[in-house]
C-alpha positions as CSV (number, residue, x, y, z in Angstrom):
1,M,-150.9,-19.0,-23.4
2,V,-154.4,-17.9,-21.8
3,T,-157.0,-17.2,-24.3
4,I,-159.9,-14.8,-23.8
5,R,-162.4,-17.9,-24.5
6,S,-160.5,-20.2,-22.0
7,L,-160.4,-17.5,-19.4
8,A,-164.0,-16.6,-19.7
9,N,-164.9,-20.6,-19.5
10,C,-162.8,-20.9,-16.3
11,V,-164.6,-18.0,-14.6
12,A,-167.8,-18.8,-15.6
13,A,-167.2,-22.5,-14.4
14,T,-165.9,-21.1,-11.0
15,L,-168.8,-18.8,-10.6
16,N,-171.3,-21.4,-11.2
17,R,-169.7,-23.5,-8.1
18,T,-168.4,-20.8,-6.0
19,P,-170.0,-17.9,-4.0
20,L,-169.0,-14.6,-5.5
21,H,-167.6,-13.2,-2.1
22,T,-164.9,-15.9,-2.2
23,F,-163.3,-13.8,-5.2
24,C,-162.6,-11.0,-2.5
25,F,-159.1,-12.0,-2.1
26,T,-155.8,-10.1,-0.8
27,A,-153.4,-9.4,-3.9
28,K,-151.0,-12.2,-2.7
29,R,-154.0,-14.9,-2.5
30,L,-155.4,-13.5,-5.9
31,T,-152.2,-14.0,-7.5
32,K,-152.0,-17.6,-6.7
33,H,-155.7,-18.1,-7.2
34,M,-155.0,-16.6,-10.8
35,R,-151.8,-19.1,-11.5
36,R,-154.0,-22.0,-10.5
37,R,-157.3,-21.4,-12.4
38,W,-155.9,-19.3,-15.3
39,A,-152.4,-20.4,-15.7
40,V,-151.2,-16.9,-15.6
41,T,-147.7,-16.7,-14.2
42,P,-145.2,-14.1,-14.0
43,T,-142.4,-14.3,-16.7
44,Q,-139.9,-15.3,-14.1
45,P,-140.4,-16.6,-10.8
46,K,-139.5,-14.2,-7.7
47,Q,-136.4,-15.0,-5.6
48,E,-135.3,-13.7,-2.3
49,G,-134.2,-10.2,-2.7
50,Q,-135.1,-10.1,-6.4
51,R,-137.6,-8.1,-8.2
52,R,-140.4,-9.8,-10.5
53,N,-140.0,-9.3,-14.1
54,M,-143.3,-8.2,-15.8
55,R,-144.1,-9.4,-19.1
56,Y,-146.0,-6.1,-20.5
57,F,-145.0,-3.5,-18.4
58,T,-141.6,-1.7,-18.2
59,K,-140.3,-0.2,-14.6
60,D,-140.0,3.1,-16.3
61,E,-143.8,3.4,-17.2
62,L,-144.8,2.7,-13.6
63,V,-142.6,5.2,-11.8
64,C,-143.7,8.8,-10.3
65,S,-143.7,11.1,-12.9
66,C,-142.6,14.1,-10.8
67,C,-139.5,12.1,-9.1
68,G,-138.8,8.8,-10.6
69,Q,-139.3,7.0,-7.7
70,H,-140.3,3.3,-7.8
71,G,-143.3,2.1,-5.7
72,M,-145.7,-0.3,-7.5
73,D,-146.7,-3.2,-5.5
74,E,-145.3,-6.5,-7.0
75,D,-148.3,-8.5,-6.4
76,F,-150.7,-5.9,-7.6
77,M,-148.7,-5.8,-10.8
78,A,-148.5,-9.6,-11.4
79,I,-152.4,-9.3,-11.4
80,I,-152.6,-6.4,-13.9
81,D,-149.8,-8.2,-16.0
82,G,-152.0,-11.4,-16.1
83,M,-155.0,-9.3,-16.9
84,R,-152.9,-7.8,-19.7
85,A,-151.8,-11.4,-21.1
86,A,-155.6,-12.4,-21.1
87,A,-156.9,-9.2,-22.7
88,G,-154.8,-9.5,-25.9
89,F,-154.3,-6.0,-26.4
90,S,-151.7,-3.4,-24.8
91,F,-152.6,-1.4,-21.6
92,P,-151.3,2.2,-21.9
93,V,-150.4,3.4,-18.5
94,N,-151.6,6.8,-17.8
95,S,-150.7,7.0,-14.3
96,A,-149.2,4.3,-11.9
97,Y,-147.2,5.0,-8.6
98,R,-147.3,8.7,-7.2
99,C,-145.3,9.7,-4.5
100,E,-146.9,12.0,-1.7
101,N,-145.2,15.0,-3.1
102,H,-146.6,14.4,-6.6
103,P,-148.9,17.4,-7.6
104,I,-152.2,15.4,-7.9
105,E,-151.4,13.7,-4.4
106,S,-150.2,16.7,-2.5
107,A,-153.5,18.5,-3.6
108,K,-155.5,16.1,-1.7
109,A,-156.3,16.0,2.1
110,K,-154.9,12.6,2.3
111,P,-153.0,10.7,-0.5
112,G,-154.9,8.4,-2.7
113,A,-154.3,4.6,-3.7
114,H,-151.8,5.7,-6.3
115,S,-149.4,6.5,-3.4
116,T,-149.6,3.0,-2.0
117,G,-148.5,1.5,-5.2
118,L,-151.9,-0.5,-5.4
119,A,-153.5,1.8,-8.3
120,I,-153.0,2.3,-11.9
121,D,-155.0,4.1,-14.6
122,I,-155.0,2.2,-17.8
123,G,-155.7,4.3,-21.1
124,V,-158.4,2.4,-22.9
125,S,-161.8,3.5,-24.2
126,R,-165.2,1.8,-25.6
127,G,-165.1,-2.0,-25.9
128,Q,-161.3,-2.3,-24.7
129,A,-162.6,-0.3,-21.5
130,F,-165.4,-2.7,-21.2
131,K,-162.9,-5.7,-21.4
132,V,-160.7,-4.1,-18.9
133,I,-163.5,-3.7,-16.4
134,E,-164.7,-7.2,-17.1
135,L,-161.4,-8.8,-16.3
136,A,-160.7,-6.6,-13.4
137,L,-164.0,-7.8,-11.8
138,S,-163.1,-11.6,-12.7
139,A,-159.9,-11.0,-10.8
140,G,-161.3,-9.8,-7.7
141,I,-160.1,-6.2,-8.2
142,K,-163.0,-4.4,-6.1
143,R,-162.2,-0.6,-6.7
144,I,-162.7,0.8,-10.4
145,G,-163.1,4.4,-11.6
146,V,-164.3,4.9,-15.0
147,N,-163.5,8.1,-17.2
148,Q,-164.9,7.4,-20.7
149,K,-165.8,10.9,-22.0
150,G,-163.8,13.6,-23.9
151,E,-160.3,13.1,-24.4
152,G,-157.8,11.1,-22.0
153,R,-160.2,8.1,-21.4
154,F,-159.0,5.4,-19.0
155,I,-160.0,3.1,-16.3
156,H,-158.6,3.2,-12.8
157,L,-158.2,0.1,-10.9
158,D,-157.1,-0.4,-7.3
159,I,-156.9,-2.8,-4.6
160,C,-156.1,-0.5,-1.7
161,D,-157.7,-1.8,1.5
162,S,-157.7,1.4,3.5
163,K,-160.5,2.9,0.9
164,L,-164.1,2.3,0.7
165,S,-164.3,-1.2,-1.1
166,P,-166.2,-2.5,-3.3
167,T,-166.8,0.6,-5.2
168,I,-167.2,1.8,-8.7
169,W,-167.2,5.6,-9.6
170,S,-166.9,7.9,-12.8
171,Y,-164.8,11.1,-13.1
């Protein structure tokens, strides 16, 4: 089991001997990196034609809220699942996959990162939000949105390569 202390020690040791730019991985390489460095593994290995099971998220909380379609990237979710294991607290999902017909996506000129299955909004605030951002940066997630005012606070994480990266923004 990964503890926050062991994760922090591993990241600190790695950063001391590795240039920061080497943490800019694709989702697949990052997942392999996480398994090797932090001993974060999916609950079951993925087999040909079989979907990977996640330890902390159900498929139902990741579907499009307007049509029920599944579309989350499995490698991205392995990263988020590993972050959840390291955090030690729940990651309530405010929004995950959105189809192009979802009201939020259809209102945009061009569909956003959620429509690619490479983005998630995690409903956390204050100290937990800080920890999610810290873990995301350690995991190489290069696009982070922060909404920490009023009701409905969340942290947006995505690894969509077609968007400006690295970047951080507030809502």
